[in-house]
Rosetta silent file (secondary structure, phi, psi, omega in degrees, C-alpha in Angstrom):
SEQUENCE: MHKLVVLYSEPADPDHFRDYYVANHLPLVKNWPGPLAWRYSFDVAALAGETPYFAVFEADFADAAAMDAALASTHGQQLAADVANYATGGVAVINYPVQDGTG
SCORE:     score description
SCORE:     0.000 S_00000001
   1 L     0.000  150.940  175.275  -59.838  -29.762 -163.266 S_00000001
   2 E  -126.759  140.144  179.471  -58.345  -26.670 -164.858 S_00000001
   3 E  -116.135  135.432  177.891  -57.889  -23.309 -163.202 S_00000001
   4 E  -113.387  125.902 -177.933  -57.911  -19.817 -164.667 S_00000001
   5 E  -122.238  133.319  177.624  -56.301  -17.106 -162.449 S_00000001
   6 E  -120.227  122.637 -177.793  -56.404  -13.427 -163.110 S_00000001
   7 E  -107.477  115.560 -174.324  -53.904  -11.285 -161.181 S_00000001
   8 E   -98.187  122.605  169.549  -54.669   -7.539 -161.083 S_00000001
   9 L   -76.721  168.736 -179.856  -51.919   -4.999 -160.468 S_00000001
  10 L   -51.007  116.522  178.791  -52.554   -1.739 -158.485 S_00000001
  11 L   -78.045  162.557  173.342  -54.997    0.319 -160.453 S_00000001
  12 L   -59.520  -39.192  179.904  -54.840    4.080 -160.857 S_00000001
  13 L  -130.475   98.474  179.124  -58.050    4.529 -158.893 S_00000001
  14 H   -58.435  -38.869  177.496  -58.616    1.607 -156.440 S_00000001
  15 H   -60.469  -45.481 -178.650  -62.128    2.796 -155.398 S_00000001
  16 H   -62.342  -44.350  179.428  -63.268    2.832 -159.055 S_00000001
  17 H   -53.351  -56.781  179.615  -61.847   -0.625 -159.553 S_00000001
  18 H   -54.072  -52.292 -172.839  -63.687   -2.080 -156.553 S_00000001
  19 H   -64.740  -43.579  176.691  -66.925   -0.352 -157.341 S_00000001
  20 H   -58.588  -48.283 -169.708  -66.873   -1.164 -161.098 S_00000001
  21 H   -60.074  -54.823 -177.205  -65.645   -4.736 -160.496 S_00000001
  22 H   -64.048  -44.697 -174.831  -68.572   -5.443 -158.015 S_00000001
  23 H   -79.787  -40.687 -172.792  -71.384   -3.562 -159.767 S_00000001
  24 H  -111.805  -44.779  179.167  -70.541   -4.348 -163.351 S_00000001
  25 H   -74.690  -46.293  177.449  -67.973   -6.965 -163.914 S_00000001
  26 H   -60.504  -33.277  175.339  -69.138   -9.662 -161.398 S_00000001
  27 H   -58.759  -38.228  176.903  -72.678   -9.583 -162.764 S_00000001
  28 H   -62.759  -41.868  179.251  -71.156  -10.666 -166.109 S_00000001
  29 H   -66.083  -39.433  176.575  -69.207  -13.385 -164.406 S_00000001
  30 H   -55.980  -26.766 -179.531  -72.343  -14.714 -162.664 S_00000001
  31 L  -101.924    9.441 -176.135  -73.927  -15.376 -165.978 S_00000001
  32 L   -79.669  116.486 -176.644  -70.865  -16.837 -167.636 S_00000001
  33 L   -76.543  134.894  175.334  -71.503  -20.440 -168.845 S_00000001
  34 L   132.495  -55.076  179.497  -68.581  -22.742 -168.230 S_00000001
  35 L   -60.746  134.629  171.018  -66.997  -22.233 -164.771 S_00000001
  36 L   -78.241  -29.983 -178.635  -67.815  -24.897 -162.141 S_00000001
  37 E  -159.200  156.445  169.492  -66.900  -22.376 -159.407 S_00000001
  38 E  -153.766  162.797 -177.506  -65.250  -18.987 -159.147 S_00000001
  39 E  -157.187  163.246  179.465  -63.987  -16.597 -156.462 S_00000001
  40 E  -151.462  166.901  175.413  -62.196  -13.231 -156.055 S_00000001
  41 E  -161.025  142.263  168.700  -60.564  -11.144 -153.384 S_00000001
  42 L   -96.168   -4.230 -176.872  -59.279   -7.563 -152.934 S_00000001
  43 L  -105.975   72.782  176.459  -57.258   -8.590 -149.861 S_00000001
  44 L   -90.901  127.643 -179.800  -54.160   -9.961 -151.632 S_00000001
  45 L  -133.603  152.733  177.644  -51.146  -10.160 -149.302 S_00000001
  46 L  -101.158  149.775 -179.629  -47.634  -11.418 -149.625 S_00000001
  47 L   -70.316  -29.270  174.142  -46.060  -13.606 -146.950 S_00000001
  48 L  -143.884  137.748  179.408  -43.101  -11.310 -146.946 S_00000001
  49 L    79.598 -168.465 -177.825  -42.642   -7.862 -148.430 S_00000001
  50 L   -95.210  144.583  175.523  -45.256   -6.070 -150.561 S_00000001
  51 L   -76.935  133.214  172.151  -47.565   -7.862 -152.969 S_00000001
  52 L   -73.958   -0.507 -174.875  -47.426   -6.874 -156.667 S_00000001
  53 L  -113.932  142.911 -178.787  -51.097   -7.622 -156.850 S_00000001
  54 L   -91.478  -46.163 -172.483  -54.192   -5.577 -155.927 S_00000001
  55 E  -150.138  162.340 -179.379  -56.850   -8.259 -156.528 S_00000001
  56 E  -143.675  142.353  173.287  -57.177  -11.801 -157.738 S_00000001
  57 E  -127.216  146.882  174.628  -59.955  -13.819 -159.486 S_00000001
  58 E  -144.694  146.334  177.592  -59.924  -17.536 -160.048 S_00000001
  59 E  -138.123  146.045 -177.458  -62.311  -19.879 -161.805 S_00000001
  60 E  -102.439  135.553  174.343  -62.484  -23.750 -161.961 S_00000001
  61 E  -127.570  157.354  177.051  -63.258  -25.550 -165.144 S_00000001
  62 L   -60.614  -37.452  178.433  -63.748  -29.302 -165.830 S_00000001
  63 L  -164.517  177.641 -174.740  -60.774  -29.223 -168.176 S_00000001
  64 H   -67.827  -30.734  178.111  -58.768  -27.019 -170.437 S_00000001
  65 H   -68.490  -38.285  175.543  -61.182  -27.528 -173.397 S_00000001
  66 H   -61.276  -40.606 -176.711  -64.134  -26.271 -171.165 S_00000001
  67 H   -68.373  -44.717  179.518  -62.052  -23.278 -170.213 S_00000001
  68 H   -59.512  -45.499  177.735  -61.047  -22.573 -173.811 S_00000001
  69 H   -64.624  -42.082  175.353  -64.693  -22.751 -174.912 S_00000001
  70 H   -57.493  -42.314  177.124  -65.894  -20.448 -172.140 S_00000001
  71 H   -70.875  -32.963 -175.684  -63.175  -17.832 -173.067 S_00000001
  72 H   -85.705   -9.118 -178.256  -63.937  -18.060 -176.745 S_00000001
  73 L   -74.487  169.501 -178.947  -67.724  -17.685 -176.296 S_00000001
  74 H   -57.861  -37.513 -175.903  -69.489  -14.338 -176.869 S_00000001
  75 H   -71.070  -43.638  177.628  -69.910  -14.008 -173.031 S_00000001
  76 H   -60.148  -37.276  176.191  -66.172  -14.754 -172.489 S_00000001
  77 H   -67.128  -41.841  175.375  -65.249  -12.126 -175.013 S_00000001
  78 H   -54.434  -47.255 -176.301  -67.477   -9.607 -173.309 S_00000001
  79 H   -58.011  -49.008 -175.396  -65.749  -10.388 -169.946 S_00000001
  80 H   -63.349  -42.436  179.843  -62.351   -9.910 -171.575 S_00000001
  81 H   -62.201  -34.532 -176.504  -63.317   -6.629 -173.252 S_00000001
  82 H   -67.066  -26.067 -176.769  -64.758   -5.337 -169.949 S_00000001
  83 H   -52.413  -45.394  178.266  -61.361   -5.534 -168.196 S_00000001
  84 H   -52.291  -17.427 -178.950  -60.152   -2.289 -169.770 S_00000001
  85 H   -78.820  -15.629 -174.899  -62.977   -0.489 -167.847 S_00000001
  86 L  -138.931  -31.795 -172.174  -61.402   -1.042 -164.435 S_00000001
  87 L   -90.745   63.447 -177.443  -58.024   -2.638 -164.574 S_00000001
  88 L   -67.812  -18.890  178.974  -55.809    0.344 -165.297 S_00000001
  89 L   -85.225   -6.854 -179.021  -52.777   -1.170 -163.539 S_00000001
  90 L   105.535  169.112 -175.795  -52.524   -4.161 -165.781 S_00000001
  91 E  -154.106  147.034  174.929  -53.432   -7.740 -165.498 S_00000001
  92 E  -122.171  126.907  176.764  -51.765  -11.182 -165.716 S_00000001
  93 E  -114.638  121.870 -179.019  -53.877  -14.159 -166.786 S_00000001
  94 E  -123.621  163.362  174.983  -52.554  -17.677 -166.100 S_00000001
  95 E  -153.258  148.186 -175.004  -54.083  -21.080 -166.383 S_00000001
  96 E  -159.371  152.271  168.122  -53.007  -24.565 -165.378 S_00000001
  97 E   -73.449  143.755 -178.943  -54.327  -28.182 -164.787 S_00000001
  98 L   -98.459  131.634  177.522  -54.830  -28.789 -161.134 S_00000001
  99 L   -96.028  136.701 -179.759  -53.135  -31.842 -159.686 S_00000001
 100 L   -71.584  119.115  174.281  -54.721  -33.676 -156.815 S_00000001
 101 L  -114.691   30.368  177.418  -52.493  -33.312 -153.729 S_00000001
 102 L   -81.497  154.905  171.510  -54.400  -35.137 -151.117 S_00000001
 103 L   122.005    0.000    0.000  -53.023  -38.099 -149.287 S_00000001
């Protein structure tokens, strides 16, 4: 499995971010071919001190090639272009293969 994580910094207008994200961005995500599962949260907290992040999104893909194909698709490009409409505080996008830690 391969994971894509999007970390959003504090936006200029948190209410606009939440409203736009739920009403406009997530409907695009729901129709995005490729992810096996996805999730998000506006309740990002640090174990100690203040968190540098306002919100988080993560998506699971079968492998890196599936993620790359989803990101390169027309739909993936629309999602990436839409980020500028709400993420005024900046965004960090990371990805990595997931190692099984059970046992």
